[in-house]
C-alpha positions as a printed NumPy array, in Angstrom:
array([[ -89.795, -123.445,   23.527],
       [ -92.013, -120.397,   23.116],
       [ -94.003, -122.23 ,   20.455],
       [ -94.594, -125.182,   22.772],
       [ -95.924, -122.982,   25.593],
       [ -98.347, -121.057,   23.423],
       [-101.096, -123.774,   23.288],
       [-100.834, -124.299,   27.048],
       [-101.154, -120.575,   27.746],
       [-104.056, -120.332,   25.345],
       [-105.865, -123.167,   27.115],
       [-105.242, -121.608,   30.54 ],
       [-106.439, -118.236,   29.305],
       [-109.54 , -119.853,   27.863],
       [-110.331, -121.541,   31.189],
       [-109.838, -118.275,   33.032],
       [-112.111, -116.411,   30.626],
       [-114.781, -119.112,   30.894],
       [-114.586, -118.899,   34.661],
       [-114.986, -115.135,   34.561],
       [-117.873, -115.474,   32.134],
       [-119.58 , -118.057,   34.334],
       [-119.188, -115.89 ,   37.44 ],
       [-120.612, -112.892,   35.586],
       [-123.561, -114.975,   34.403],
       [-124.186, -116.147,   37.974],
       [-124.205, -112.547,   39.229],
       [-126.675, -111.56 ,   36.52 ],
       [-128.797, -114.614,   37.216],
       [-128.892, -113.891,   40.941],
       [-130.023, -110.352,   40.219],
       [-132.826, -111.565,   37.956],
       [-133.805, -114.223,   40.5  ],
       [-134.071, -111.644,   43.292],
       [-136.525, -109.696,   41.13 ],
       [-138.58 , -112.814,   40.411],
       [-137.562, -112.847,   36.738],
       [-136.996, -116.587,   36.583],
       [-136.883, -116.965,   32.799],
       [-134.026, -114.49 ,   32.51 ],
       [-132.324, -115.993,   35.577],
       [-132.529, -119.51 ,   34.075],
       [-130.888, -118.255,   30.887],
       [-127.932, -116.891,   32.852],
       [-127.638, -119.961,   35.103],
       [-127.64 , -122.238,   32.054],
       [-124.857, -120.153,   30.536],
       [-122.87 , -120.371,   33.763],
       [-123.431, -124.126,   34.033],
       [-122.252, -124.762,   30.466],
       [-119.085, -122.714,   31.136],
       [-118.223, -124.523,   34.357],
       [-115.539, -127.23 ,   33.862],
       [-116.801, -130.783,   34.355],
       [-114.093, -131.499,   36.887],
       [-115.591, -128.839,   39.205],
       [-118.381, -131.223,   40.163],
       [-119.627, -129.42 ,   43.268],
       [-119.829, -126.076,   41.472],
       [-121.653, -127.601,   38.508],
       [-124.088, -129.246,   40.89 ],
       [-124.778, -125.974,   42.692],
       [-125.382, -124.154,   39.419],
       [-127.602, -126.974,   38.199],
       [-129.726, -126.465,   41.335],
       [-130.14 , -122.766,   40.587],
       [-131.135, -123.557,   37.016],
       [-133.547, -126.3  ,   38.168],
       [-135.297, -123.991,   40.601],
       [-135.996, -121.431,   37.855],
       [-137.249, -124.012,   35.367],
       [-139.532, -125.459,   38.06 ],
       [-141.053, -122.036,   38.765],
       [-141.823, -121.356,   35.082],
       [-143.344, -124.834,   34.522],
       [-140.617, -126.175,   32.209],
       [-140.862, -129.627,   33.761],
       [-138.486, -131.581,   31.519],
       [-135.672, -129.034,   31.841],
       [-136.212, -128.768,   35.592],
       [-136.027, -132.557,   36.027],
       [-132.852, -132.755,   33.962],
       [-131.236, -130.015,   36.03 ],
       [-132.243, -131.626,   39.344],
       [-130.886, -134.968,   38.124],
       [-127.591, -133.246,   37.356],
       [-127.548, -131.854,   40.881],
       [-128.126, -135.383,   42.175],
       [-125.328, -136.722,   39.935],
       [-122.937, -134.135,   41.37 ],
       [-124.134, -134.877,   44.943],
       [-125.446, -131.347,   45.539],
       [-129.154, -132.113,   45.954],
       [-130.432, -131.747,   49.512],
       [-133.783, -133.105,   50.744],
       [-135.637, -129.986,   49.546],
       [-134.263, -130.444,   46.033],
       [-135.205, -134.125,   46.132],
       [-138.753, -133.192,   47.19 ],
       [-139.022, -130.848,   44.206],
       [-137.675, -133.565,   41.93 ],
       [-140.266, -136.041,   43.216],
       [-143.049, -133.521,   42.653],
       [-141.805, -132.927,   39.095],
       [-141.753, -136.683,   38.494],
       [-145.431, -136.725,   39.485],
       [-146.079, -133.844,   37.125],
       [-144.32 , -135.769,   34.359],
       [-146.489, -138.826,   34.991],
       [-143.44 , -140.842,   36.07 ],
       [-145.295, -142.335,   39.022],
       [-142.94 , -145.269,   39.777],
       [-139.922, -142.97 ,   39.791],
       [-141.812, -140.51 ,   41.989],
       [-142.748, -143.265,   44.417],
       [-139.101, -144.324,   44.726],
       [-137.999, -140.743,   45.347],
       [-140.698, -140.044,   47.923],
       [-139.963, -143.349,   49.656],
       [-136.239, -142.468,   49.808],
       [-137.131, -139.109,   51.376],
       [-139.34 , -140.873,   53.906],
       [-136.593, -143.373,   54.723],
       [-134.128, -140.501,   55.177],
       [-136.276, -139.182,   58.002],
       [-138.02 , -136.32 ,   56.202],
       [-141.435, -135.988,   57.877],
       [-142.974, -133.277,   55.697],
       [-146.698, -133.764,   55.014],
       [-145.821, -133.099,   51.365],
       [-143.839, -136.35 ,   51.338],
       [-146.819, -138.287,   52.685],
       [-149.292, -136.755,   50.218],
       [-146.774, -137.166,   47.372],
       [-146.29 , -140.834,   48.147],
       [-150.072, -141.346,   48.217],
       [-150.344, -139.471,   44.905],
       [-147.767, -141.725,   43.258],
       [-149.66 , -144.812,   44.433],
       [-153.195, -143.613,   43.657],
       [-152.696, -141.676,   40.384],
       [-152.472, -144.776,   38.133],
       [-155.68 , -146.095,   39.719],
       [-157.516, -142.771,   39.245],
       [-156.31 , -142.641,   35.658],
       [-157.685, -146.107,   34.985],
       [-161.037, -145.447,   36.708],
       [-161.774, -142.141,   34.946],
       [-164.956, -140.209,   35.818],
       [-168.185, -138.839,   34.368],
       [-166.42 , -135.673,   33.216],
       [-165.75 , -135.044,   29.548],
       [-163.   , -132.597,   28.577],
       [-162.126, -130.93 ,   25.265],
       [-159.4  , -128.481,   24.311],
       [-161.016, -125.302,   22.954],
       [-158.603, -124.132,   20.265],
       [-160.986, -121.323,   19.301],
       [-159.805, -119.449,   22.411],
       [-156.217, -120.639,   22.504],
       [-153.124, -119.064,   20.996],
       [-149.458, -120.064,   20.657],
       [-148.829, -118.564,   24.089],
       [-150.471, -119.003,   27.504],
       [-154.261, -118.674,   27.817],
       [-155.727, -119.116,   31.285],
       [-158.284, -118.227,   34.002],
       [-161.536, -118.14 ,   31.958],
       [-164.553, -116.341,   33.46 ],
       [-168.105, -116.785,   32.071],
       [-170.561, -113.922,   32.568],
       [-173.659, -112.276,   31.13 ],
       [-177.356, -112.982,   31.678],
       [-177.083, -116.107,   29.515],
       [-173.397, -116.807,   30.251],
       [-172.688, -115.923,   26.636],
       [-169.533, -113.91 ,   27.278],
       [-166.08 , -115.038,   28.372],
       [-163.14 , -113.183,   29.876],
       [-159.713, -114.817,   30.046],
       [-156.052, -113.893,   30.382],
       [-153.45 , -114.406,   27.665],
       [-149.834, -113.619,   26.822],
       [-150.617, -113.747,   23.071],
       [-149.044, -111.274,   20.681],
       [-152.086, -108.971,   20.817],
       [-151.36 , -108.127,   24.458],
       [-150.234, -104.56 ,   25.053],
       [-146.578, -103.596,   25.31 ],
       [-143.535, -104.669,   23.351],
       [-141.234, -106.021,   26.072],
       [-140.987, -109.686,   26.991],
       [-141.468, -110.684,   30.609],
       [-138.372, -111.68 ,   32.534],
       [-140.561, -114.162,   34.384],
       [-141.979, -116.14 ,   31.462],
       [-140.102, -115.017,   28.37 ],
       [-143.412, -113.995,   26.767],
       [-145.394, -110.755,   26.709],
       [-147.137, -109.659,   29.886],
       [-150.703, -110.933,   30.093],
       [-153.816, -108.938,   29.215],
       [-157.477, -109.768,   29.747],
       [-159.342, -110.64 ,   26.53 ],
       [-163.032, -111.005,   25.733],
       [-165.187, -113.191,   23.463],
       [-168.973, -113.374,   22.969],
       [-171.5  , -115.749,   21.442],
       [-173.538, -114.664,   18.425],
       [-177.307, -114.969,   18.026],
       [-176.931, -118.616,   17.008],
       [-174.964, -119.479,   20.146],
       [-171.576, -119.725,   18.425],
       [-168.489, -118.151,   19.955],
       [-167.09 , -115.251,   17.937],
       [-163.52 , -114.026,   17.555],
       [-161.385, -113.189,   20.573],
       [-161.282, -109.421,   21.098],
       [-159.085, -107.006,   22.99 ],
       [-160.702, -104.833,   25.653],
       [-160.519, -101.256,   24.406],
       [-160.346,  -99.401,   27.693],
       [-157.835,  -98.488,   30.405],
       [-158.239, -101.917,   32.035],
       [-155.223, -103.448,   30.296],
       [-151.749, -101.923,   30.387],
       [-148.272, -103.028,   29.324],
       [-148.01 , -104.684,   32.756],
       [-149.537, -108.029,   33.81 ],
       [-153.35 , -108.24 ,   34.156],
       [-155.005, -111.596,   34.718],
       [-157.02 , -114.079,   36.805],
       [-160.143, -111.951,   37.133],
       [-163.607, -112.445,   38.631],
       [-166.842, -110.438,   38.782],
       [-169.209, -109.549,   41.589],
       [-172.711, -111.122,   41.403],
       [-174.133, -107.926,   39.833],
       [-171.244, -107.968,   37.297],
       [-170.532, -104.284,   37.895],
       [-167.168, -104.723,   39.61 ],
       [-164.168, -106.755,   38.502],
       [-161.448, -108.028,   40.81 ],
       [-158.245, -108.952,   39.   ],
       [-154.61 , -109.82 ,   39.608],
       [-152.022, -107.235,   38.55 ],
       [-148.241, -107.422,   38.617],
       [-146.161, -104.349,   37.912],
       [-142.566, -104.394,   36.698],
       [-139.901, -102.613,   38.728],
       [-136.285, -102.984,   37.515],
       [-134.944, -102.578,   41.059],
       [-137.592, -104.272,   43.192],
       [-139.123, -107.785,   43.372],
       [-142.477, -108.255,   41.659],
       [-145.347, -109.082,   43.989],
       [-148.78 , -109.733,   42.579],
       [-151.614, -107.545,   43.871],
       [-155.384, -107.55 ,   43.622],
       [-157.042, -104.596,   41.92 ],
       [-160.608, -103.525,   41.157],
       [-162.214, -102.135,   38.034],
       [-165.692, -100.635,   37.718],
       [-167.887, -101.048,   34.654],
       [-169.679,  -98.087,   33.155],
       [-172.109,  -99.279,   30.48 ],
       [-170.015, -101.874,   28.608],
       [-166.578, -100.381,   29.336],
       [-164.203, -101.399,   32.129],
       [-162.353,  -98.612,   33.892],
       [-158.737,  -98.339,   34.976],
       [-157.762, -100.9  ,   37.629],
       [-157.102,  -99.586,   41.146],
       [-155.016, -101.615,   43.602],
       [-156.958, -102.974,   46.583],
       [-155.046, -102.675,   49.841],
       [-156.059, -105.807,   51.741],
       [-153.278, -105.344,   54.313],
       [-150.246, -103.116,   54.691],
       [-148.001, -106.066,   53.822],
       [-145.888, -105.065,   50.803],
       [-143.683, -108.176,   50.764],
       [-146.373, -110.814,   50.137],
       [-148.335, -111.938,   47.105],
       [-152.074, -111.279,   46.806],
       [-153.662, -112.92 ,   43.767],
       [-156.446, -114.999,   42.184],
       [-159.566, -113.223,   43.552],
       [-162.964, -114.948,   43.77 ],
       [-166.188, -113.409,   45.128],
       [-168.554, -115.724,   47.01 ],
       [-172.014, -116.246,   45.423],
       [-173.661, -114.035,   48.074],
       [-171.194, -111.232,   47.338],
       [-170.148, -110.993,   50.987],
       [-166.608, -112.432,   50.858],
       [-163.57 , -111.969,   48.635],
       [-161.451, -115.133,   48.538],
       [-157.847, -114.874,   47.347],
       [-154.394, -116.464,   47.419],
       [-151.494, -115.212,   49.518],
       [-148.213, -116.28 ,   51.08 ],
       [-148.539, -113.691,   53.862],
       [-147.442, -114.665,   57.388],
       [-149.932, -116.749,   59.341],
       [-150.562, -119.342,   56.65 ],
       [-150.101, -123.099,   56.686],
       [-147.265, -123.214,   54.157],
       [-146.681, -122.1  ,   50.587],
       [-149.668, -120.225,   49.192],
       [-152.933, -120.417,   51.161],
       [-156.527, -119.457,   50.497],
       [-157.67 , -116.467,   52.552],
       [-160.837, -114.427,   52.595],
       [-161.798, -110.873,   53.538],
       [-165.301, -109.592,   54.198],
       [-166.833, -107.148,   51.711],
       [-168.981, -104.509,   53.41 ],
       [-170.529, -101.214,   52.357],
       [-167.933,  -99.472,   54.532],
       [-165.054, -101.305,   52.829],
       [-163.038, -104.404,   53.651],
       [-163.845, -106.102,   56.927],
       [-162.593, -109.176,   58.749],
       [-159.622, -111.065,   57.251],
       [-159.068, -114.77 ,   57.864],
       [-157.211, -117.826,   56.631],
       [-159.826, -120.45 ,   55.704],
       [-157.611, -123.119,   57.291],
       [-157.63 , -126.893,   57.065],
       [-158.723, -129.087,   55.464],
       [-158.554, -126.797,   52.41 ],
       [-155.099, -125.355,   53.062],
       [-152.044, -127.595,   53.351],
       [-148.272, -127.323,   53.604],
       [-148.271, -127.008,   49.794],
       [-149.832, -124.394,   47.505],
       [-153.594, -123.761,   47.3  ],
       [-154.487, -121.431,   44.438],
       [-157.098, -120.267,   41.913],
       [-160.293, -120.344,   44.026],
       [-163.628, -120.073,   42.241],
       [-167.231, -120.746,   43.162],
       [-170.015, -122.737,   41.605],
       [-173.269, -120.812,   42.188],
       [-174.486, -123.532,   44.59 ],
       [-171.744, -122.491,   47.039],
       [-169.178, -125.217,   46.274],
       [-165.612, -123.873,   46.351],
       [-163.291, -125.109,   43.608],
       [-159.551, -124.62 ,   44.04 ],
       [-156.256, -126.083,   42.872],
       [-153.545, -127.576,   45.075],
       [-150.298, -129.515,   45.009],
       [-150.543, -130.275,   48.72 ],
       [-153.435, -132.767,   48.583],
       [-152.979, -136.222,   46.987],
       [-153.485, -135.813,   43.245],
       [-152.374, -136.676,   39.727],
       [-149.386, -134.316,   39.716],
       [-148.848, -130.574,   39.514],
       [-151.875, -128.533,   40.542],
       [-155.059, -130.611,   40.74 ],
       [-158.602, -129.28 ,   40.993],
       [-160.489, -130.025,   44.218],
       [-164.067, -129.376,   45.344],
       [-164.678, -128.036,   48.852],
       [-168.29 , -128.209,   50.   ],
       [-169.276, -126.058,   52.983],
       [-170.4  , -127.894,   56.103],
       [-171.584, -126.652,   59.464],
       [-168.102, -126.939,   60.972],
       [-165.823, -126.558,   57.966],
       [-165.391, -128.118,   54.535],
       [-165.38 , -131.551,   52.949],
       [-162.803, -132.049,   50.188],
       [-163.349, -134.125,   47.046],
       [-161.007, -134.982,   44.177],
       [-163.051, -135.087,   40.921],
       [-160.627, -137.457,   39.188],
       [-159.561, -137.835,   35.572],
       [-159.926, -136.325,   32.942],
       [-160.736, -133.062,   34.734],
       [-157.395, -133.532,   36.44 ],
       [-154.203, -134.632,   34.725],
       [-150.506, -135.01 ,   35.528],
       [-150.07 , -131.306,   34.622],
       [-151.423, -128.142,   36.241],
       [-155.25 , -127.969,   36.18 ],
       [-156.986, -124.875,   37.512],
       [-159.231, -121.865,   36.908],
       [-162.791, -123.233,   36.759],
       [-165.775, -121.238,   35.522],
       [-169.366, -122.474,   35.307],
       [-172.298, -121.928,   32.983],
       [-174.693, -120.968,   35.742],
       [-175.828, -123.852,   37.922],
       [-174.868, -126.444,   35.309],
       [-171.812, -128.605,   35.868],
       [-170.206, -127.457,   32.655],
       [-167.995, -124.591,   31.609],
       [-164.281, -123.999,   31.11 ],
       [-160.974, -124.45 ,   32.935],
       [-157.314, -124.369,   31.96 ],
       [-154.439, -126.803,   31.967],
       [-150.86 , -127.103,   30.721],
       [-151.205, -130.861,   30.186],
       [-149.126, -132.063,   27.249],
       [-147.431, -128.705,   26.63 ],
       [-143.663, -129.097,   26.789],
       [-143.208, -125.354,   27.256],
       [-145.503, -125.371,   30.287],
       [-147.985, -122.93 ,   28.749],
       [-151.62 , -123.072,   29.793],
       [-154.579, -123.529,   27.457],
       [-158.358, -123.359,   27.855],
       [-160.454, -126.528,   27.968],
       [-164.211, -127.079,   28.192],
       [-165.679, -129.589,   30.619],
       [-169.054, -131.137,   31.325],
       [-170.349, -133.658,   33.845],
       [-173.761, -135.132,   33.123],
       [-176.034, -135.07 ,   36.158],
       [-179.764, -134.875,   36.896],
       [-180.485, -131.349,   38.044],
       [-183.718, -129.605,   38.915],
       [-183.704, -125.829,   38.722],
       [-186.186, -122.984,   38.885],
       [-185.859, -119.908,   36.71 ],
       [-187.881, -116.854,   37.633],
       [-188.522, -113.512,   35.975],
       [-189.365, -110.417,   38.01 ],
       [-190.861, -107.515,   36.072],
       [-193.334, -104.672,   36.335],
       [-196.868, -105.342,   35.175],
       [-197.194, -103.612,   31.789],
       [-193.454, -102.874,   32.017],
       [-189.938, -104.199,   31.942],
       [-187.637, -106.277,   34.123],
       [-186.83 , -105.111,   37.653],
       [-183.085, -105.782,   38.188],
       [-183.242, -104.296,   41.685],
       [-185.775, -106.899,   42.843],
       [-185.222, -109.566,   45.51 ],
       [-186.843, -112.987,   45.707],
       [-187.247, -114.786,   49.019],
       [-187.168, -118.584,   48.723],
       [-188.409, -120.803,   51.571],
       [-188.681, -124.6  ,   51.513],
       [-190.076, -127.101,   53.985],
       [-186.646, -128.758,   54.04 ],
       [-185.233, -125.724,   55.887],
       [-184.265, -123.702,   52.808],
       [-184.34 , -119.963,   53.515],
       [-182.61 , -117.876,   50.829],
       [-182.624, -114.303,   49.6  ],
       [-181.976, -114.262,   45.853],
       [-180.813, -111.282,   43.848],
       [-181.876, -111.07 ,   40.2  ],
       [-179.662, -110.365,   37.215],
       [-179.832, -107.441,   34.831],
       [-182.696, -109.009,   32.895],
       [-184.759, -109.508,   36.064],
       [-184.143, -113.26 ,   36.161],
       [-182.762, -115.661,   38.721],
       [-181.886, -119.341,   38.54 ],
       [-181.669, -121.583,   41.593],
       [-181.127, -125.274,   42.165],
       [-184.033, -127.037,   43.902],
       [-184.446, -130.452,   45.52 ],
       [-187.061, -133.154,   44.92 ],
       [-189.847, -133.837,   47.451],
       [-189.739, -130.253,   48.724],
       [-192.5  , -127.613,   48.818],
       [-191.178, -124.126,   48.038],
       [-192.646, -120.643,   48.416],
       [-191.145, -117.774,   46.409],
       [-191.923, -114.125,   47.204],
       [-190.934, -111.528,   44.61 ],
       [-190.327, -108.073,   46.109],
       [-189.139, -104.69 ,   44.939],
       [-189.243, -101.226,   46.457],
       [-192.196,  -99.312,   45.032],
       [-194.1  , -102.465,   44.054],
       [-196.49 , -104.939,   45.626],
       [-195.225, -108.416,   46.463],
       [-196.021, -111.451,   44.352],
       [-195.967, -115.037,   45.635],
       [-195.512, -118.315,   43.778],
       [-195.593, -121.846,   45.174],
       [-193.854, -124.896,   43.745],
       [-193.946, -128.583,   44.635],
       [-190.901, -130.448,   43.274],
       [-191.328, -134.102,   42.379],
       [-188.427, -136.509,   41.66 ],
       [-187.351, -136.774,   37.999],
       [-185.027, -138.992,   35.977],
       [-183.859, -136.217,   33.626],
       [-182.862, -132.639,   34.284],
       [-185.798, -130.249,   34.417],
       [-186.205, -126.477,   34.726],
       [-189.34 , -124.907,   36.185],
       [-190.254, -121.357,   35.086],
       [-192.033, -118.874,   37.353],
       [-193.287, -115.373,   36.559],
       [-193.335, -112.518,   39.074],
       [-195.263, -109.54 ,   37.616],
       [-195.137, -106.838,   40.282],
       [-197.827, -104.192,   40.522],
       [-196.699, -100.591,   40.979],
       [-197.628,  -98.732,   44.152],
       [-197.451,  -95.325,   42.462],
       [-199.081,  -95.885,   39.047],
       [-202.379,  -97.389,   37.835],
       [-202.216, -101.118,   37.211],
       [-204.243, -102.655,   34.405],
       [-206.337, -105.717,   35.239],
       [-206.322, -107.616,   31.97 ],
       [-209.061, -109.959,   30.728],
       [-211.979, -108.38 ,   32.614],
       [-215.105, -108.753,   30.43 ],
       [-218.654, -107.423,   30.879],
       [-221.882, -108.141,   29.041],
       [-222.49 , -105.608,   26.273],
       [-223.715, -102.293,   27.661],
       [-224.062, -103.836,   31.132],
       [-222.131, -104.167,   34.396],
       [-222.5  , -107.938,   34.534],
       [-219.142, -109.733,   34.748],
       [-218.712, -112.47 ,   32.187],
       [-217.506, -115.946,   33.326],
       [-214.189, -115.601,   31.48 ],
       [-213.271, -112.763,   33.902],
       [-212.952, -115.174,   36.806],
       [-209.291, -116.075,   36.285],
       [-208.136, -112.446,   36.335],
       [-210.297, -111.599,   39.326],
       [-209.028, -114.577,   41.269],
       [-205.476, -113.38 ,   40.624],
       [-206.458, -109.993,   42.055],
       [-207.894, -111.703,   45.15 ],
       [-204.576, -113.562,   45.529],
       [-202.583, -110.338,   45.13 ],
       [-204.629, -108.571,   47.829],
       [-204.218, -111.528,   50.179],
       [-200.453, -111.508,   49.591],
       [-200.38 , -107.77 ,   50.406],
       [-202.823, -107.522,   53.37 ],
       [-201.813, -103.95 ,   54.325],
       [-202.848, -102.448,   50.989],
       [-206.052, -100.582,   50.124],
       [-206.904,  -99.861,   46.506],
       [-209.114,  -97.754,   44.319],
       [-210.795, -100.009,   41.762],
       [-211.644,  -97.992,   38.666],
       [-213.513,  -98.69 ,   35.43 ],
       [-213.133,  -96.609,   32.25 ],
       [-214.989,  -96.17 ,   28.949],
       [-214.095,  -94.695,   25.573],
       [-215.32 ,  -91.256,   24.474],
       [-218.285,  -92.546,   22.435],
       [-221.782,  -92.208,   23.896],
       [-223.22 ,  -89.729,   26.429],
       [-220.708,  -88.814,   29.117],
       [-223.148,  -89.139,   32.018],
       [-224.302,  -92.555,   30.859],
       [-220.736,  -93.8  ,   30.41 ],
       [-219.748,  -92.594,   33.859],
       [-222.708,  -94.33 ,   35.491],
       [-221.998,  -97.547,   33.571],
       [-218.325,  -97.5  ,   34.553],
       [-219.321,  -96.9  ,   38.201],
       [-221.566,  -99.977,   38.162],
       [-218.82 , -102.028,   36.554],
       [-216.286, -100.973,   39.206],
       [-218.773, -101.902,   41.906],
       [-219.363, -105.303,   40.266],
       [-215.633, -106.06 ,   40.552],
       [-215.59 , -104.892,   44.171],
       [-218.578, -107.105,   44.968],
       [-216.709, -110.087,   43.534],
       [-213.644, -109.33 ,   45.663],
       [-215.74 , -108.941,   48.82 ],
       [-217.515, -112.223,   48.077],
       [-214.099, -113.863,   47.968],
       [-212.94 , -112.624,   51.362],
       [-211.467, -109.154,   50.777],
       [-212.561, -106.606,   53.424],
       [-214.917, -103.938,   52.076],
       [-212.956, -101.065,   53.66 ],
       [-209.91 , -102.009,   51.572],
       [-211.772, -101.315,   48.307],
       [-212.973,  -98.048,   46.748],
       [-214.936,  -98.46 ,   43.476],
       [-214.845,  -95.463,   41.133],
       [-216.248,  -95.115,   37.628],
       [-214.467,  -92.492,   35.565],
       [-216.256,  -92.871,   32.238],
       [-214.083,  -91.108,   29.679],
       [-212.543,  -88.649,   32.152],
       [-209.157,  -90.441,   32.452],
       [-207.998,  -91.638,   29.025],
       [-205.085,  -94.08 ,   29.061],
       [-201.491,  -92.852,   29.083],
       [-199.256,  -95.045,   26.931],
       [-196.313,  -96.801,   28.612],
       [-193.137,  -97.688,   26.739],
       [-193.867, -101.415,   26.797],
       [-197.151, -100.852,   24.935],
       [-195.329,  -99.169,   22.052],
       [-193.644, -102.498,   21.226],
       [-197.059, -103.994,   20.481],
       [-198.468, -100.854,   18.824],
       [-195.627,  -99.041,   17.017],
       [-197.898,  -96.214,   15.913],
       [-198.08 ,  -95.102,   19.555],
       [-195.341,  -93.284,   21.458],
       [-194.49 ,  -93.372,   25.137],
       [-196.594,  -90.879,   27.182],
       [-199.204,  -90.457,   24.433],
       [-202.587,  -89.743,   26.087],
       [-205.478,  -91.407,   24.24 ],
       [-207.863,  -88.477,   24.334],
       [-210.736,  -88.035,   21.892],
       [-208.719,  -85.38 ,   20.088],
       [-205.681,  -87.653,   19.785],
       [-207.682,  -90.604,   18.514],
       [-209.453,  -88.534,   15.863],
       [-206.09 ,  -87.394,   14.453],
       [-205.402,  -91.035,   13.482],
       [-206.429,  -91.613,    9.872],
       [-206.492,  -95.398,   10.167],
       [-209.869,  -96.691,   11.443],
       [-208.2  ,  -99.786,   12.88 ],
       [-205.77 ,  -97.654,   14.887],
       [-208.67 ,  -95.593,   16.224],
       [-210.508,  -98.744,   17.332],
       [-207.336, -100.034,   19.013],
       [-207.129,  -96.823,   21.064],
       [-210.811,  -97.055,   22.035],
       [-210.233, -100.637,   23.195],
       [-207.263,  -99.52 ,   25.271],
       [-209.407,  -96.861,   26.934],
       [-212.105,  -99.417,   27.851],
       [-210.274, -100.896,   30.837],
       [-210.416, -101.813,   34.502],
       [-207.508, -100.732,   36.723],
       [-206.519, -100.38 ,   40.297],
       [-204.208,  -97.965,   42.065],
       [-202.775,  -98.366,   45.565],
       [-204.143,  -95.838,   48.06 ],
       [-202.459,  -96.971,   51.288],
       [-199.895,  -99.538,   52.4  ],
       [-200.588,  -99.303,   56.156],
       [-204.027, -100.935,   56.409],
       [-204.352, -102.813,   59.711],
       [-200.935, -101.774,   60.996],
       [-202.242,  -99.321,   63.599],
       [-204.953,  -99.726,   66.218],
       [-207.829,  -97.319,   66.199],
       [-207.861,  -94.878,   69.113]])
């Protein structure tokens, strides 16, 4: 009798132990879930589900729901669908679970199944806008897939690893550098994330070489990255400040993403400092994007006051700190999730959403600013897919660059793709620099067009700017910089059939230092201006007309050879000849002071000149004594030529501003 009972007792004991083990796994899973560690929670829920007897159908269905929710959050679509289907089989799936299942069916490209599920939800009386947009997605996605678009897309394996790689960000004067986030093995720290099951993300960097080829992906050797999560970054227009998403691990507290800032000193990024947008410590703040004018910080949050899920918000950036905070509202935000905002330099806002009709998962949308809001456009396939598509970055004004997607990855990991859309574009590229000197990165260029355009353009570190322009428009550009005279350029834009870039130069004359007037020629030993001097003199007339409140001293100089008195008299006559030309072309006489210095003011060498003449050093003064120390006759003649020059220096900048008493 005892022997007969032993197998029965063993079976009962086994069931009891399995039940205890399942309950323990559920408790562990719930703890991980509360902390947002969905990968670890899913592992425990799966263990509990497998240890739950099949006859306990309701309990298995409830545990399948828990498991499904975790898999959905970490983008493991196939596992999530299987778990939701189990919940349906055990009659434990409510309308919310069915909505998630329908959305996953979209993400899996199972459009007919998704349509049936959404239709069933609609018939059951569920009136969520997500059901309506989901049903439209299921109907329209096959059509969009068949139609395609002008976009071309390519997976860029040079940047990708065996883990997640996402949120690329192009930067640099020539957009030849790329930042992106990755959970690859080279990321700092040894622990695996309880959220994803991989290492926490770091920001990585890659640069093009002189031939325009991308080099190897590099770690950032500074305090920017830590063993916590750093990702989804953007830069301010001057590229001196980085905004990034950080997520710190706390074993006893839920993980909420925050936005942080990092400052760049030379080429090194400093330690990230959390940006307190509000005092809300129970909401997510992530995915920063600075508007092209640098005046607004856009970001993602689920803070109270939104339209559902994650919304796009913005906060004003001022010199005194953060200003007004606002939800950007409909039609951008929906009852679903709007995430990963980024800007094309022309002002178009790109973002990803699962609340608008799309292909499945997160789709990329384009929001163009209008007078009273935004217009929303879906760019189609192949930029969008049935997976998650997000994180755009642009190569300047061109409609090409990089984005990321988890399309085709069964593990749900993101990878970087390049994209390009061919289009006819007309642009202007300008360079602002000091005459006889280098670029002026602190300059501003005012752009006015007869179509109503009125823009203030900042220049990049190399003194350049690039701006899109429209055909059949007349533009005026005014280059300005503190301590320098203004320079104006005009441009008439005609229609073209192929993309074209116009190049403008803005050499700014210093207010505080002598400015060389190049290509002024006189007859030998005379003060008569030669005809080839006209172009340079006409430019000087234009400069004085563009700066009507300026008076100048016009000076002529000789080398040390010949009698000093004769050279001074000759240089005086030459200066007066230039002044006479300017007066004859409409410049008021009392704005001009001709002075002949002879050899009294030898030229002082500027740094820029040393690039052309390496034997000279910055601040060398080309005196007779200096020149005679040069053993090379050719070098001596070069210095004498440099001394024979015509210059001007600004005397006043208030001419005509005050009435005479």
